[in-house]
C-alpha positions, 0 to 999 in steps of 0.5 A: 507486507510482502505486497508493500515490499515489493512495491517499493522494489518495482518503484525503484527498478521503474526508476532504473528502467525509465530513467536509468537512475540508480540513484541511491538517494532515491532507493533511500526515499522510496524505502524511508515508508513507514512509522514517523514519530519523535525519534525520526527526522520528520515530526509525526503527522497531525491526528486526524489526517490521512497520514497519521491514520497510514503512520498508525500502521506501521507503530508498534504498541506503546507498550512495546516501546513504541517507534515503527514496528520490528516486522515492517522495518525487517520487512522493508530492509530485506526487500531494500537488500535486494537492490545490492549487487552480489559482488562482480556482478554490475549493478545495471545487470542486477536490475535487469535480473531483479526485473526478471525475478520480479516481474512487473505483470505478475505485480500488476495482477497481484495488486489488481486481484488485490483490488477486486478482492477488496472490491467485492468486499464491500457492501453496496452502497444505500444509494445504489441499493435504493437506485435498484429498488432493493435494499438489504433488510428491508421489504419492497414495501419499506423500500418504496416508503424509503424512496419517497421520503428521501426524494427518489 
């Protein structure tokens, strides 16, 4: 949840940096990411879609009343609250300070590390294994036979 929260914060900081826009409507739209159900202003996504799968990630257990996961709602709010300057500090100064506190370079490194870790955790696709001539769990002879059967 931390990475997703910072992702939303970085989106708002980027809008400020690139467009010099601190529009509250943009921040509200960025931080609206989450569960969409019968109680939200938008209808629930169609079953079987990618949007429905993402929606399910943020859904609370129906036995607990459904809706959005309370932990996600709280995390979003905590990250959104970071955009509000303390009394006596201008919004521009506050956003510049947030950029120093949450540097984009550190965020990008975290995202790259996550993606590399995900990539390393995946099995090598069977077609790549066939191409390389080594299929996990098969002997060399079985690989040759399989390659012949599939037209390699």
